[in-house]
C-alpha positions as YAML, in Angstrom:
chain: A
units: angstrom
residues:
- id: 1
  name: UNK
  ca: [0.00, 0.00, 0.00]
- id: 2
  name: UNK
  ca: [1.05, 3.56, -0.65]
- id: 3
  name: UNK
  ca: [1.66, 5.79, 2.39]
- id: 4
  name: UNK
  ca: [0.93, 9.50, 2.28]
- id: 5
  name: UNK
  ca: [3.18, 12.10, 3.86]
- id: 6
  name: UNK
  ca: [0.34, 12.74, 6.28]
- id: 7
  name: UNK
  ca: [0.35, 9.22, 7.76]
- id: 8
  name: UNK
  ca: [4.13, 9.34, 8.15]
- id: 9
  name: UNK
  ca: [4.01, 12.70, 9.92]
- id: 10
  name: UNK
  ca: [1.13, 11.76, 12.23]
- id: 11
  name: UNK
  ca: [2.62, 8.37, 13.05]
- id: 12
  name: UNK
  ca: [5.89, 10.01, 14.15]
- id: 13
  name: UNK
  ca: [3.98, 12.56, 16.25]
- id: 14
  name: UNK
  ca: [1.94, 9.82, 17.90]
- id: 15
  name: UNK
  ca: [4.77, 7.33, 18.45]
- id: 16
  name: UNK
  ca: [3.35, 4.79, 16.01]
- id: 17
  name: UNK
  ca: [5.91, 2.58, 14.28]
- id: 18
  name: UNK
  ca: [5.73, 1.05, 10.81]
- id: 19
  name: UNK
  ca: [5.58, -2.38, 12.47]
- id: 20
  name: UNK
  ca: [2.49, -1.32, 14.48]
- id: 21
  name: UNK
  ca: [0.77, -0.20, 11.27]
- id: 22
  name: UNK
  ca: [1.72, -3.44, 9.53]
- id: 23
  name: UNK
  ca: [0.34, -5.51, 12.42]
- id: 24
  name: UNK
  ca: [-2.91, -3.55, 12.31]
- id: 25
  name: UNK
  ca: [-3.23, -4.10, 8.58]
- id: 26
  name: UNK
  ca: [-2.53, -7.82, 8.94]
- id: 27
  name: UNK
  ca: [-4.55, -8.70, 12.06]
- id: 28
  name: UNK
  ca: [-7.05, -5.85, 12.43]
- id: 29
  name: UNK
  ca: [-10.76, -5.82, 11.62]
- id: 30
  name: UNK
  ca: [-12.01, -3.94, 8.57]
- id: 31
  name: UNK
  ca: [-14.86, -1.50, 9.12]
- id: 32
  name: UNK
  ca: [-15.61, 0.86, 6.24]
- id: 33
  name: UNK
  ca: [-12.48, 2.79, 5.38]
- id: 34
  name: UNK
  ca: [-10.73, 1.88, 8.66]
- id: 35
  name: UNK
  ca: [-8.87, -1.11, 10.00]
- id: 36
  name: UNK
  ca: [-8.92, -1.43, 13.79]
- id: 37
  name: UNK
  ca: [-6.76, -3.62, 15.98]
- id: 38
  name: UNK
  ca: [-8.34, -3.48, 19.43]
- id: 39
  name: UNK
  ca: [-7.14, -4.67, 22.81]
- id: 40
  name: UNK
  ca: [-9.22, -7.86, 22.76]
- id: 41
  name: UNK
  ca: [-7.59, -8.98, 19.51]
- id: 42
  name: UNK
  ca: [-4.15, -7.92, 20.79]
- id: 43
  name: UNK
  ca: [-4.63, -10.15, 23.85]
- id: 44
  name: UNK
  ca: [-5.47, -13.09, 21.56]
- id: 45
  name: UNK
  ca: [-2.36, -12.43, 19.49]
- id: 46
  name: UNK
  ca: [-0.16, -12.22, 22.60]
- id: 47
  name: UNK
  ca: [-1.11, -15.83, 23.39]
- id: 48
  name: UNK
  ca: [-0.28, -17.14, 19.92]
- id: 49
  name: UNK
  ca: [2.34, -14.80, 18.40]
- id: 50
  name: UNK
  ca: [5.08, -14.70, 21.04]
- id: 51
  name: UNK
  ca: [7.64, -13.41, 18.52]
- id: 52
  name: UNK
  ca: [5.57, -10.20, 18.21]
- id: 53
  name: UNK
  ca: [5.24, -9.67, 21.96]
- id: 54
  name: UNK
  ca: [7.22, -6.41, 22.12]
- id: 55
  name: UNK
  ca: [5.23, -4.60, 19.43]
- id: 56
  name: UNK
  ca: [1.92, -6.03, 20.62]
- id: 57
  name: UNK
  ca: [2.57, -4.74, 24.14]
- id: 58
  name: UNK
  ca: [3.29, -1.28, 22.71]
- id: 59
  name: UNK
  ca: [-0.01, -1.45, 20.85]
- id: 60
  name: UNK
  ca: [-1.76, -2.54, 24.04]
- id: 61
  name: UNK
  ca: [-0.34, 0.51, 25.85]
- id: 62
  name: UNK
  ca: [-1.90, 2.72, 23.19]
- id: 63
  name: UNK
  ca: [-5.27, 1.00, 23.62]
- id: 64
  name: UNK
  ca: [-5.19, -0.37, 20.08]
- id: 65
  name: UNK
  ca: [-4.66, 1.26, 16.72]
- id: 66
  name: UNK
  ca: [-6.80, 2.47, 13.84]
- id: 67
  name: UNK
  ca: [-5.47, 2.91, 10.29]
- id: 68
  name: UNK
  ca: [-7.55, 4.91, 7.81]
- id: 69
  name: UNK
  ca: [-7.16, 4.21, 4.10]
- id: 70
  name: UNK
  ca: [-8.65, 5.06, 0.73]
- id: 71
  name: UNK
  ca: [-8.19, 2.49, -2.01]
- id: 72
  name: UNK
  ca: [-4.56, 1.41, -1.77]
- id: 73
  name: UNK
  ca: [-3.45, 4.59, 0.06]
- id: 74
  name: UNK
  ca: [-2.91, 4.79, 3.82]
- id: 75
  name: UNK
  ca: [-4.23, 8.16, 5.03]
- id: 76
  name: UNK
  ca: [-3.61, 8.32, 8.79]
- id: 77
  name: UNK
  ca: [-3.18, 6.24, 11.94]
- id: 78
  name: UNK
  ca: [-4.17, 6.93, 15.54]
- id: 79
  name: UNK
  ca: [-4.47, 5.24, 18.90]
- id: 80
  name: UNK
  ca: [-7.93, 3.83, 19.63]
- id: 81
  name: UNK
  ca: [-8.41, 5.33, 23.13]
...
């Protein structure tokens, strides 16, 4: 997917890493133009994906993550809280 300058800028401001965005895209739930990786799903992943523990715990601290997209373009990302 193509990333806009906006998502890169906002992600840096909000302490969101590329890995966090990738995890959200891979394991999150699609709802309209957003993909959400919530705390319940993160807890499930922590039990099964031990190699991702560090990044998943960071996502848990943020309360989950939402990535907004349009077509194949990532628009922005923000913590779910």
